[in-house]
MOPAC internal coordinates of N, CA, C and O (Angstrom, degrees):
PM7 1SCF
backbone

  N    0.0000 0     0.00 0     0.00 0    0    0    0
  C    1.4394 1     0.00 0     0.00 0    1    0    0
  C    1.5340 1   108.47 1     0.00 0    2    1    0
  O    1.2310 1   120.22 1   -46.64 1    3    2    1
  N    1.3217 1   117.19 1   133.36 1    3    2    1
  C    1.4608 1   121.95 1   179.87 1    5    3    2
  C    1.5232 1   110.03 1   -74.09 1    6    5    3
  O    1.2310 1   121.33 1   -37.53 1    7    6    5
  N    1.3104 1   115.06 1   142.47 1    7    6    5
  C    1.4587 1   119.65 1   176.99 1    9    7    6
  C    1.5198 1   109.46 1   -76.45 1   10    9    7
  O    1.2310 1   120.76 1   -41.52 1   11   10    9
  N    1.3183 1   116.15 1   138.48 1   11   10    9
  C    1.4604 1   120.68 1   176.06 1   13   11   10
  C    1.5230 1   108.76 1   -78.99 1   14   13   11
  O    1.2310 1   120.91 1   -43.35 1   15   14   13
  N    1.3179 1   115.87 1   136.65 1   15   14   13
  C    1.4590 1   120.22 1   176.66 1   17   15   14
  C    1.5149 1   109.81 1   -84.04 1   18   17   15
  O    1.2310 1   120.89 1   -34.26 1   19   18   17
  N    1.3165 1   115.91 1   145.74 1   19   18   17
  C    1.4562 1   120.30 1   176.43 1   21   19   18
  C    1.5206 1   109.59 1   -67.00 1   22   21   19
  O    1.2310 1   120.73 1   -42.17 1   23   22   21
  N    1.3225 1   116.21 1   137.83 1   23   22   21
  C    1.4589 1   120.64 1   177.27 1   25   23   22
  C    1.5207 1   110.79 1   -82.03 1   26   25   23
  O    1.2310 1   120.48 1   149.99 1   27   26   25
  N    1.3102 1   116.69 1   -30.01 1   27   26   25
  C    1.4572 1   121.46 1  -177.94 1   29   27   26
  C    1.5217 1   108.89 1   -97.07 1   30   29   27
  O    1.2310 1   121.19 1   -77.32 1   31   30   29
  N    1.3209 1   115.34 1   102.68 1   31   30   29
  C    1.4625 1   121.68 1  -178.54 1   33   31   30
  C    1.5269 1   109.26 1  -135.19 1   34   33   31
  O    1.2310 1   120.36 1   -24.23 1   35   34   33
  N    1.3366 1   116.92 1   155.77 1   35   34   33
  C    1.4633 1   119.38 1   177.67 1   37   35   34
  C    1.5267 1   110.71 1   -62.74 1   38   37   35
  O    1.2310 1   121.24 1   -33.63 1   39   38   37
  N    1.3261 1   115.23 1   146.37 1   39   38   37
  C    1.4651 1   121.19 1   177.66 1   41   39   38
  C    1.5257 1   108.80 1  -127.25 1   42   41   39
  O    1.2310 1   120.89 1    -4.50 1   43   42   41
  N    1.3072 1   115.90 1   175.50 1   43   42   41
  C    1.4636 1   121.70 1   177.48 1   45   43   42
  C    1.5282 1   112.18 1   -92.49 1   46   45   43
  O    1.2310 1   120.24 1  -175.34 1   47   46   45
  N    1.3411 1   117.14 1     4.66 1   47   46   45
  C    1.4580 1   120.11 1   179.17 1   49   47   46
  C    1.5255 1   109.58 1   -62.59 1   50   49   47
  O    1.2310 1   120.63 1   -27.98 1   51   50   49
  N    1.3066 1   116.41 1   152.02 1   51   50   49
  C    1.4671 1   122.27 1  -177.60 1   53   51   50
  C    1.5302 1   110.81 1   -91.13 1   54   53   51
  O    1.2310 1   120.62 1   -50.83 1   55   54   53
  N    1.3214 1   116.41 1   129.17 1   55   54   53
  C    1.4652 1   122.17 1   179.40 1   57   55   54
  C    1.5242 1   110.15 1   -59.30 1   58   57   55
  O    1.2310 1   120.22 1   135.91 1   59   58   57
  N    1.3283 1   117.19 1   -44.09 1   59   58   57
  C    1.4630 1   120.43 1  -177.91 1   61   59   58
  C    1.5296 1   111.37 1   -61.69 1   62   61   59
  O    1.2310 1   119.97 1   142.91 1   63   62   61
  N    1.3239 1   117.66 1   -37.09 1   63   62   61
  C    1.4704 1   120.77 1   177.01 1   65   63   62
  C    1.5237 1   110.47 1   -63.80 1   66   65   63
  O    1.2310 1   120.62 1   138.85 1   67   66   65
  N    1.3289 1   116.41 1   -41.15 1   67   66   65
  C    1.4653 1   120.99 1   178.56 1   69   67   66
  C    1.5255 1   110.40 1   -61.83 1   70   69   67
  O    1.2310 1   120.42 1   132.17 1   71   70   69
  N    1.3279 1   116.81 1   -47.83 1   71   70   69
  C    1.4664 1   120.67 1  -179.22 1   73   71   70
  C    1.5306 1   111.06 1   -64.48 1   74   73   71
  O    1.2310 1   120.30 1   137.83 1   75   74   73
  N    1.3191 1   117.03 1   -42.17 1   75   74   73
  C    1.4670 1   120.72 1  -179.65 1   77   75   74
  C    1.5212 1   112.62 1   -64.98 1   78   77   75
  O    1.2310 1   119.96 1   154.70 1   79   78   77
  N    1.3178 1   117.68 1   -25.30 1   79   78   77
  C    1.4663 1   121.55 1  -177.41 1   81   79   78
  C    1.5295 1   113.29 1   -81.86 1   82   81   79
  O    1.2310 1   119.56 1   172.06 1   83   82   81
  N    1.3284 1   118.45 1    -7.94 1   83   82   81
  C    1.4689 1   120.81 1   179.04 1   85   83   82
  C    1.5200 1   108.13 1   -69.74 1   86   85   83
  O    1.2310 1   120.53 1   -59.80 1   87   86   85
  N    1.3258 1   116.59 1   120.20 1   87   86   85
  C    1.4649 1   121.42 1  -172.92 1   89   87   86
  C    1.5212 1   113.66 1   -77.32 1   90   89   87
  O    1.2310 1   119.62 1   136.55 1   91   90   89
  N    1.3120 1   118.34 1   -43.45 1   91   90   89
  C    1.4628 1   121.69 1  -178.31 1   93   91   90
  C    1.5319 1   109.03 1   -69.55 1   94   93   91
  O    1.2310 1   120.49 1   -59.24 1   95   94   93
  N    1.3323 1   116.66 1   120.76 1   95   94   93
  C    1.4702 1   120.20 1  -173.64 1   97   95   94
  C    1.5321 1   112.84 1   -63.29 1   98   97   95
  O    1.2310 1   119.81 1   141.84 1   99   98   97
  N    1.3386 1   117.97 1   -38.16 1   99   98   97
  C    1.4637 1   119.86 1   178.72 1  101   99   98
  C    1.5202 1   110.76 1   -68.57 1  102  101   99
  O    1.2310 1   120.40 1   138.15 1  103  102  101
  N    1.3259 1   116.85 1   -41.85 1  103  102  101
  C    1.4690 1   120.46 1   177.43 1  105  103  102
  C    1.5261 1   110.37 1   -61.99 1  106  105  103
  O    1.2310 1   120.90 1   136.95 1  107  106  105
  N    1.3308 1   115.88 1   -43.05 1  107  106  105
  C    1.4668 1   119.95 1   179.45 1  109  107  106
  C    1.5257 1   109.90 1   -60.25 1  110  109  107
  O    1.2310 1   120.33 1   133.06 1  111  110  109
  N    1.3187 1   116.98 1   -46.94 1  111  110  109
  C    1.4655 1   121.39 1   179.34 1  113  111  110
  C    1.5289 1   110.55 1   -60.23 1  114  113  111
  O    1.2310 1   120.36 1   135.72 1  115  114  113
  N    1.3299 1   116.91 1   -44.28 1  115  114  113
  C    1.4684 1   121.04 1   179.21 1  117  115  114
  C    1.5278 1   110.90 1   -61.65 1  118  117  115
  O    1.2310 1   120.40 1   135.56 1  119  118  117
  N    1.3252 1   116.84 1   -44.44 1  119  118  117
  C    1.4669 1   120.51 1  -178.72 1  121  119  118
  C    1.5261 1   111.42 1   -66.50 1  122  121  119
  O    1.2310 1   120.30 1   142.62 1  123  122  121
  N    1.3230 1   117.03 1   -37.38 1  123  122  121
  C    1.4661 1   119.65 1   177.07 1  125  123  122
  C    1.5269 1   110.17 1   -65.07 1  126  125  123
  O    1.2310 1   120.01 1   139.58 1  127  126  125
  N    1.3224 1   117.59 1   -40.42 1  127  126  125
  C    1.4778 1   120.41 1   177.25 1  129  127  126
  C    1.5258 1   110.98 1   -64.24 1  130  129  127
  O    1.2310 1   120.54 1   136.01 1  131  130  129
  N    1.3265 1   116.57 1   -43.99 1  131  130  129
  C    1.4709 1   120.25 1   178.08 1  133  131  130
  C    1.5252 1   109.41 1   -61.16 1  134  133  131
  O    1.2310 1   120.37 1   134.18 1  135  134  133
  N    1.3188 1   116.90 1   -45.82 1  135  134  133
  C    1.4651 1   122.25 1   177.40 1  137  135  134
  C    1.5270 1   110.55 1   -53.96 1  138  137  135
  O    1.2310 1   120.82 1   129.05 1  139  138  137
  N    1.3361 1   116.04 1   -50.95 1  139  138  137
  C    1.4646 1   120.37 1  -177.48 1  141  139  138
  C    1.5282 1   111.74 1   -63.52 1  142  141  139
  O    1.2310 1   120.11 1   138.66 1  143  142  141
  N    1.3295 1   117.40 1   -41.34 1  143  142  141
  C    1.4668 1   120.61 1   179.24 1  145  143  142
  C    1.5195 1   111.18 1   -65.67 1  146  145  143
  O    1.2310 1   120.12 1   133.72 1  147  146  145
  N    1.3316 1   117.38 1   -46.28 1  147  146  145
  C    1.4639 1   120.06 1  -178.58 1  149  147  146
  C    1.5224 1   111.22 1   -64.58 1  150  149  147
  O    1.2310 1   120.56 1   141.89 1  151  150  149
  N    1.3213 1   116.53 1   -38.11 1  151  150  149
  C    1.4656 1   119.90 1   178.51 1  153  151  150
  C    1.5251 1   110.32 1   -63.85 1  154  153  151
  O    1.2310 1   120.54 1   135.54 1  155  154  153
  N    1.3263 1   116.57 1   -44.46 1  155  154  153
  C    1.4667 1   120.48 1  -179.98 1  157  155  154
  C    1.5266 1   111.46 1   -66.13 1  158  157  155
  O    1.2310 1   120.29 1   134.82 1  159  158  157
  N    1.3191 1   117.06 1   -45.18 1  159  158  157
  C    1.4643 1   121.42 1  -176.22 1  161  159  158
  C    1.5215 1   111.90 1   -68.55 1  162  161  159
  O    1.2310 1   120.40 1   136.62 1  163  162  161
  N    1.3400 1   116.84 1   -43.38 1  163  162  161
  C    1.4670 1   119.77 1  -176.94 1  165  163  162
  C    1.5204 1   112.85 1   -82.68 1  166  165  163
  O    1.2310 1   120.51 1   154.89 1  167  166  165
  N    1.3330 1   116.63 1   -25.11 1  167  166  165
  C    1.4593 1   119.73 1  -174.72 1  169  167  166
  C    1.5166 1   112.56 1    70.86 1  170  169  167
  O    1.2310 1   120.27 1  -163.82 1  171  170  169
  N    1.3240 1   117.09 1    16.18 1  171  170  169
  C    1.4714 1   122.54 1  -177.43 1  173  171  170
  C    1.5183 1   110.74 1  -111.52 1  174  173  171
  O    1.2310 1   121.22 1   -30.22 1  175  174  173
  N    1.3220 1   115.27 1   149.78 1  175  174  173
  C    1.4615 1   120.45 1   173.21 1  177  175  174
  C    1.5271 1   108.01 1   -79.20 1  178  177  175
  O    1.2310 1   120.17 1   -40.82 1  179  178  177
  N    1.3245 1   117.29 1   139.18 1  179  178  177
  C    1.4619 1   119.80 1  -179.48 1  181  179  178
  C    1.5221 1   111.98 1   -75.02 1  182  181  179
  O    1.2310 1   121.42 1   -28.23 1  183  182  181
  N    1.3228 1   114.90 1   151.77 1  183  182  181
  C    1.4665 1   122.67 1   174.16 1  185  183  182
  C    1.5133 1   107.60 1  -135.33 1  186  185  183
  O    1.2310 1   121.21 1   -30.79 1  187  186  185
  N    1.3100 1   115.29 1   149.21 1  187  186  185
  C    1.4610 1   119.89 1   173.65 1  189  187  186
  C    1.5223 1   108.61 1   -80.22 1  190  189  187
  O    1.2310 1   121.46 1   -45.17 1  191  190  189
  N    1.3246 1   114.81 1   134.83 1  191  190  189
  C    1.4578 1   123.05 1   173.87 1  193  191  190
  C    1.5177 1   105.49 1  -114.64 1  194  193  191
  O    1.2310 1   120.62 1   -63.90 1  195  194  193
  N    1.3205 1   116.42 1   116.10 1  195  194  193
  C    1.4537 1   119.07 1  -171.92 1  197  195  194
  C    1.5206 1   107.97 1    66.61 1  198  197  195
  O    1.2310 1   120.90 1    29.26 1  199  198  197
  N    1.3185 1   115.88 1  -150.74 1  199  198  197
  C    1.4644 1   119.77 1  -177.73 1  201  199  198
  C    1.5168 1   113.55 1   -99.40 1  202  201  199
  O    1.2310 1   120.04 1   172.90 1  203  202  201
  N    1.3491 1   117.52 1    -7.10 1  203  202  201
  C    1.4633 1   116.87 1  -170.98 1  205  203  202
  C    1.5285 1   115.91 1  -143.42 1  206  205  203
  O    1.2310 1   119.48 1  -166.73 1  207  206  205
  N    1.3135 1   118.60 1    13.27 1  207  206  205
  C    1.4659 1   120.44 1   178.17 1  209  207  206
  C    1.5263 1   108.96 1  -119.94 1  210  209  207
  O    1.2310 1   120.93 1   -52.45 1  211  210  209
  N    1.3283 1   115.83 1   127.55 1  211  210  209
  C    1.4622 1   121.90 1   174.39 1  213  211  210
  C    1.5246 1   106.19 1   -96.14 1  214  213  211
  O    1.2310 1   120.34 1   -61.93 1  215  214  213
  N    1.3203 1   116.95 1   118.07 1  215  214  213
  C    1.4564 1   121.26 1  -175.77 1  217  215  214
  C    1.5157 1   112.97 1  -116.01 1  218  217  215
  O    1.2310 1   121.34 1   -28.56 1  219  218  217
  N    1.3321 1   115.05 1   151.44 1  219  218  217
  C    1.4631 1   122.64 1   179.57 1  221  219  218
  C    1.5178 1   108.19 1  -127.72 1  222  221  219
  O    1.2310 1   120.31 1   -59.84 1  223  222  221
  N    1.3238 1   117.01 1   120.16 1  223  222  221
  C    1.4536 1   121.39 1   179.94 1  225  223  222
  C    1.5235 1   111.76 1    74.12 1  226  225  223
  O    1.2310 1   121.12 1   -14.78 1  227  226  225
  N    1.3281 1   115.47 1   165.22 1  227  226  225
  C    1.4627 1   121.20 1   177.30 1  229  227  226
  C    1.5234 1   109.54 1  -140.34 1  230  229  227
  O    1.2310 1   121.81 1   -20.43 1  231  230  229
  N    1.3082 1   114.15 1   159.57 1  231  230  229
  C    1.4591 1   120.30 1   170.84 1  233  231  230
  C    1.5214 1   107.50 1  -141.99 1  234  233  231
  O    1.2310 1   121.15 1   -25.59 1  235  234  233
  N    1.3235 1   115.40 1   154.41 1  235  234  233
  C    1.4622 1   121.48 1   179.25 1  237  235  234
  C    1.5226 1   108.47 1  -102.71 1  238  237  235
  O    1.2310 1   120.69 1   -44.37 1  239  238  237
  N    1.3212 1   116.28 1   135.63 1  239  238  237
  C    1.4644 1   120.01 1   178.13 1  241  239  238
  C    1.5262 1   109.50 1  -124.41 1  242  241  239
  O    1.2310 1   121.52 1   -24.81 1  243  242  241
  N    1.3184 1   114.69 1   155.19 1  243  242  241
  C    1.4620 1   121.17 1   175.70 1  245  243  242
  C    1.5168 1   107.84 1  -146.93 1  246  245  243
  O    1.2310 1   120.91 1   -58.33 1  247  246  245
  N    1.3234 1   115.86 1   121.67 1  247  246  245
  C    1.4571 1   121.60 1   179.27 1  249  247  246
  C    1.5285 1   110.43 1   -88.89 1  250  249  247
  O    1.2310 1   121.02 1   -17.75 1  251  250  249
  N    1.3219 1   115.65 1   162.25 1  251  250  249
  C    1.4674 1   120.29 1   177.40 1  253  251  250
  C    1.5196 1   111.41 1   -59.65 1  254  253  251
  O    1.2310 1   120.57 1   152.24 1  255  254  253
  N    1.3251 1   116.51 1   -27.76 1  255  254  253
  C    1.4637 1   121.29 1   179.63 1  257  255  254
  C    1.5235 1   112.09 1   -68.58 1  258  257  255
  O    1.2310 1   120.57 1   166.69 1  259  258  257
  N    1.3357 1   116.52 1   -13.31 1  259  258  257
  C    1.4536 1   120.89 1  -177.62 1  261  259  258
  C    1.5235 1   112.96 1   101.89 1  262  261  259
  O    1.2310 1   120.74 1   164.24 1  263  262  261
  N    1.3072 1   116.18 1   -15.76 1  263  262  261
  C    1.4659 1   119.34 1   178.12 1  265  263  262
  C    1.5219 1   108.60 1   -66.58 1  266  265  263
  O    1.2310 1   121.14 1   -44.48 1  267  266  265
  N    1.3269 1   115.43 1   135.52 1  267  266  265
  C    1.4437 1   119.91 1   178.00 1  269  267  266
  C    1.5187 1   110.13 1  -147.13 1  270  269  267
  O    1.2310 1   121.41 1   -15.45 1  271  270  269
  N    1.3139 1   114.91 1   164.55 1  271  270  269
  C    1.4526 1   119.27 1   179.51 1  273  271  270
  C    1.5050 1   111.00 1   176.92 1  274  273  271
  O    1.2310 1   121.66 1     6.83 1  275  274  273
  N    1.3069 1   114.43 1  -173.17 1  275  274  273
  C    1.4566 1   121.80 1   178.35 1  277  275  274
  C    1.5169 1   108.87 1  -115.89 1  278  277  275
  O    1.2310 1   120.98 1   -32.61 1  279  278  277
  N    1.3274 1   115.73 1   147.39 1  279  278  277
  C    1.4630 1   121.24 1  -178.65 1  281  279  278
  C    1.5199 1   108.25 1  -143.94 1  282  281  279
  O    1.2310 1   121.15 1   -23.34 1  283  282  281
  N    1.3198 1   115.41 1   156.66 1  283  282  281
  C    1.4566 1   120.32 1   177.57 1  285  283  282
  C    1.5210 1   109.69 1   -70.27 1  286  285  283
  O    1.2310 1   120.51 1   -34.08 1  287  286  285
  N    1.3167 1   116.63 1   145.92 1  287  286  285
  C    1.4717 1   120.77 1   178.42 1  289  287  286
  C    1.5191 1   110.97 1   -75.42 1  290  289  287
  O    1.2310 1   120.84 1   135.37 1  291  290  289
  N    1.2980 1   116.01 1   -44.63 1  291  290  289
  C    1.4561 1   121.02 1   177.23 1  293  291  290
  C    1.5173 1   107.70 1  -151.79 1  294  293  291
  O    1.2310 1   120.90 1   -21.21 1  295  294  293
  N    1.3144 1   115.89 1   158.79 1  295  294  293
  C    1.4517 1   118.77 1  -179.74 1  297  295  294
  C    1.5116 1   111.20 1   178.58 1  298  297  295
  O    1.2310 1   121.48 1     9.89 1  299  298  297
  N    1.3324 1   114.77 1  -170.11 1  299  298  297
  C    1.4573 1   120.03 1  -179.77 1  301  299  298
  C    1.5187 1   109.88 1  -155.12 1  302  301  299
  O    1.2310 1   121.84 1   -14.70 1  303  302  301
  N    1.3244 1   114.09 1   165.30 1  303  302  301
  C    1.4561 1   120.85 1   177.54 1  305  303  302
  C    1.5164 1   109.67 1  -149.91 1  306  305  303
  O    1.2310 1   120.79 1   -40.22 1  307  306  305
  N    1.3138 1   116.09 1   139.78 1  307  306  305
  C    1.4537 1   121.55 1   173.42 1  309  307  306
  C    1.5268 1   107.04 1   -86.23 1  310  309  307
  O    1.2310 1   120.25 1   -71.78 1  311  310  309
  N    1.3122 1   117.12 1   108.22 1  311  310  309
  C    1.4649 1   122.14 1  -179.72 1  313  311  310
  C    1.5229 1   110.12 1  -103.72 1  314  313  311
  O    1.2310 1   120.66 1    -8.00 1  315  314  313
  N    1.3027 1   116.34 1   172.00 1  315  314  313
  C    1.4666 1   121.24 1  -176.71 1  317  315  314
  C    1.5268 1   112.52 1   -56.85 1  318  317  315
  O    1.2310 1   120.14 1   132.83 1  319  318  317
  N    1.3276 1   117.33 1   -47.17 1  319  318  317
  C    1.4608 1   121.35 1  -174.18 1  321  319  318
  C    1.5207 1   114.87 1  -106.36 1  322  321  319
  O    1.2310 1   119.88 1   177.54 1  323  322  321
  N    1.3145 1   117.84 1    -2.46 1  323  322  321
  C    1.4614 1   119.66 1  -176.40 1  325  323  322
  C    1.5210 1   110.37 1  -166.47 1  326  325  323
  O    1.2310 1   121.43 1   -12.17 1  327  326  325
  N    1.3165 1   114.86 1   167.83 1  327  326  325
  C    1.4577 1   120.94 1   165.35 1  329  327  326
  C    1.5201 1   104.82 1   -97.97 1  330  329  327
  O    1.2310 1   120.65 1   -53.15 1  331  330  329
  N    1.3149 1   116.36 1   126.85 1  331  330  329
  C    1.4558 1   120.94 1  -177.73 1  333  331  330
  C    1.5209 1   109.69 1  -103.79 1  334  333  331
  O    1.2310 1   120.86 1   -51.67 1  335  334  333
  N    1.3386 1   115.95 1   128.33 1  335  334  333
  C    1.4591 1   121.79 1   174.19 1  337  335  334
  C    1.5188 1   108.12 1  -103.88 1  338  337  335
  O    1.2310 1   120.46 1   -46.59 1  339  338  337
  N    1.3208 1   116.73 1   133.41 1  339  338  337
  C    1.4629 1   122.64 1   177.81 1  341  339  338
  C    1.5234 1   107.19 1  -105.60 1  342  341  339
  O    1.2310 1   120.58 1   -58.82 1  343  342  341
  N    1.3313 1   116.51 1   121.18 1  343  342  341
  C    1.4558 1   121.26 1  -171.13 1  345  343  342
  C    1.5264 1   109.94 1  -127.77 1  346  345  343
  O    1.2310 1   120.80 1   -68.20 1  347  346  345
  N    1.3373 1   116.08 1   111.80 1  347  346  345
  C    1.4584 1   121.81 1   178.37 1  349  347  346
  C    1.5166 1   109.22 1   -61.88 1  350  349  347
  O    1.2310 1   120.30 1   -45.66 1  351  350  349
  N    1.2933 1   117.03 1   134.34 1  351  350  349
  C    1.4618 1   121.12 1   178.75 1  353  351  350
  C    1.5114 1   113.38 1    98.54 1  354  353  351
  O    1.2310 1   120.48 1   173.31 1  355  354  353
  N    1.3077 1   116.69 1    -6.69 1  355  354  353
  C    1.4544 1   120.08 1   174.94 1  357  355  354
  C    1.5134 1   114.41 1    81.08 1  358  357  355
  O    1.2310 1   121.66 1     1.27 1  359  358  357
  N    1.3237 1   114.43 1  -178.73 1  359  358  357
  C    1.4588 1   121.60 1  -173.44 1  361  359  358
  C    1.5181 1   113.79 1  -119.67 1  362  361  359
  O    1.2310 1   119.83 1   176.28 1  363  362  361
  N    1.3137 1   117.93 1    -3.72 1  363  362  361
  C    1.4589 1   121.43 1  -173.80 1  365  363  362
  C    1.5316 1   112.75 1   -55.18 1  366  365  363
  O    1.2310 1   119.98 1   139.40 1  367  366  365
  N    1.3207 1   117.65 1   -40.60 1  367  366  365
  C    1.4679 1   121.68 1  -176.85 1  369  367  366
  C    1.5272 1   112.67 1   -78.71 1  370  369  367
  O    1.2310 1   120.17 1   178.35 1  371  370  369
  N    1.3110 1   117.27 1    -1.65 1  371  370  369
  C    1.4620 1   120.57 1  -174.88 1  373  371  370
  C    1.5245 1   113.05 1  -111.46 1  374  373  371
  O    1.2310 1   120.36 1  -153.67 1  375  374  373
  N    1.3146 1   116.92 1    26.33 1  375  374  373
  C    1.4624 1   120.98 1  -176.07 1  377  375  374
  C    1.5256 1   112.61 1   -62.69 1  378  377  375
  O    1.2310 1   119.48 1   143.26 1  379  378  377
  N    1.3309 1   118.59 1   -36.74 1  379  378  377
  C    1.4724 1   120.94 1   179.36 1  381  379  378
  C    1.5252 1   110.29 1   -62.92 1  382  381  379
  O    1.2310 1   120.63 1   136.64 1  383  382  381
  N    1.3150 1   116.41 1   -43.36 1  383  382  381
  C    1.4634 1   120.64 1   177.52 1  385  383  382
  C    1.5252 1   110.52 1   -65.07 1  386  385  383
  O    1.2310 1   120.48 1   134.14 1  387  386  385
  N    1.3030 1   116.68 1   -45.86 1  387  386  385
  C    1.4638 1   120.83 1  -176.88 1  389  387  386
  C    1.5185 1   112.34 1   -62.72 1  390  389  387
  O    1.2310 1   120.06 1   150.02 1  391  390  389
  N    1.3198 1   117.49 1   -29.98 1  391  390  389
  C    1.4628 1   120.26 1  -179.55 1  393  391  390
  C    1.5286 1   111.88 1   -66.05 1  394  393  391
  O    1.2310 1   120.13 1   162.18 1  395  394  393
  N    1.3329 1   117.37 1   -17.82 1  395  394  393
  C    1.4629 1   121.85 1   179.64 1  397  395  394
  C    1.5282 1   112.83 1   -87.00 1  398  397  395
  O    1.2310 1   120.48 1   168.59 1  399  398  397
  N    1.3205 1   116.69 1   -11.41 1  399  398  397
  C    1.4632 1   120.47 1  -179.40 1  401  399  398
  C    1.5173 1   111.00 1   -77.31 1  402  401  399
  O    1.2310 1   121.65 1   -19.36 1  403  402  401
  N    1.3080 1   114.44 1   160.64 1  403  402  401
  C    1.4586 1   120.03 1   172.50 1  405  403  402
  C    1.5186 1   109.06 1   -75.62 1  406  405  403
  O    1.2310 1   120.36 1    26.42 1  407  406  405
  N    1.3365 1   116.92 1  -153.58 1  407  406  405
  C    1.4665 1   120.63 1  -177.36 1  409  407  406
  C    1.5338 1   112.03 1   -56.99 1  410  409  407
  O    1.2310 1   120.92 1   -54.60 1  411  410  409
  N    1.3270 1   115.84 1   125.40 1  411  410  409
  C    1.4564 1   120.87 1   178.81 1  413  411  410
  C    1.5277 1   109.42 1  -160.58 1  414  413  411
  O    1.2310 1   121.47 1   -14.17 1  415  414  413
  N    1.3274 1   114.79 1   165.83 1  415  414  413
  C    1.4607 1   123.20 1   172.14 1  417  415  414
  C    1.5172 1   106.59 1  -133.41 1  418  417  415
  O    1.2310 1   120.82 1   -19.80 1  419  418  417
  N    1.3253 1   116.04 1   160.20 1  419  418  417
  C    1.4562 1   119.36 1   177.72 1  421  419  418
  C    1.5175 1   110.41 1  -129.24 1  422  421  419
  O    1.2310 1   121.55 1   -26.82 1  423  422  421
  N    1.3110 1   114.65 1   153.18 1  423  422  421
  C    1.4508 1   123.76 1   169.78 1  425  423  422
  C    1.5189 1   106.00 1  -120.54 1  426  425  423
  O    1.2310 1   120.07 1    11.36 1  427  426  425
  N    1.3103 1   117.47 1  -168.64 1  427  426  425
  C    1.4631 1   120.44 1  -177.69 1  429  427  426
  C    1.5322 1   111.83 1   -56.47 1  430  429  427
  O    1.2310 1   120.28 1   131.36 1  431  430  429
  N    1.3133 1   117.08 1   -48.64 1  431  430  429
  C    1.4673 1   121.39 1   178.60 1  433  431  430
  C    1.5236 1   111.79 1  -131.33 1  434  433  431
  O    1.2310 1   120.39 1  -157.56 1  435  434  433
  N    1.3230 1   116.86 1    22.44 1  435  434  433
  C    1.4613 1   121.39 1  -177.41 1  437  435  434
  C    1.5213 1   110.82 1  -124.30 1  438  437  435
  O    1.2310 1   121.52 1   -38.28 1  439  438  437
  N    1.3068 1   114.70 1   141.72 1  439  438  437
  C    1.4578 1   122.19 1   174.80 1  441  439  438
  C    1.5185 1   106.75 1  -121.34 1  442  441  439
  O    1.2310 1   120.67 1   -60.96 1  443  442  441
  N    1.3249 1   116.33 1   119.04 1  443  442  441
  C    1.4629 1   122.40 1  -178.45 1  445  443  442
  C    1.5232 1   107.58 1  -102.62 1  446  445  443
  O    1.2310 1   120.30 1   -69.12 1  447  446  445
  N    1.3331 1   117.04 1   110.88 1  447  446  445
  C    1.4628 1   121.85 1  -175.86 1  449  447  446
  C    1.5199 1   109.71 1  -101.39 1  450  449  447
  O    1.2310 1   121.21 1   -53.43 1  451  450  449
  N    1.3326 1   115.30 1   126.57 1  451  450  449
  C    1.4625 1   121.19 1   175.94 1  453  451  450
  C    1.5151 1   108.29 1  -110.62 1  454  453  451
  O    1.2310 1   120.55 1   -18.31 1  455  454  453
  N    1.2960 1   116.56 1   161.69 1  455  454  453
  C    1.4808 1   121.11 1   176.75 1  457  455  454
  C    1.4910 1   108.79 1   -99.96 1  458  457  455
  O    1.2310 1   120.10 1   180.00 1  459  458  457

């Protein structure tokens, strides 16, 4: 059986170009703030993963099935309906914090923030 390649991989695209291309001024401002906070907190330089995810740091994973790869530790993306934050370790333990946010949804390791 052929191994599936990861769709989310680092690219040579420029983070600043991605941020500058965000049309909605409030979304752009929010993404720049998120970028600056994640850079300061992680101490890592951002990299583009695919065409639309800004990632900070990497980790290597290997499943029992033998599938392995590299993934961003944390990051964000400006999506059509929300800004998505990718958070290694999941969100289950952060329910008290999340209850203070405005409109949002969560996935296993994703936080979808709406305005």
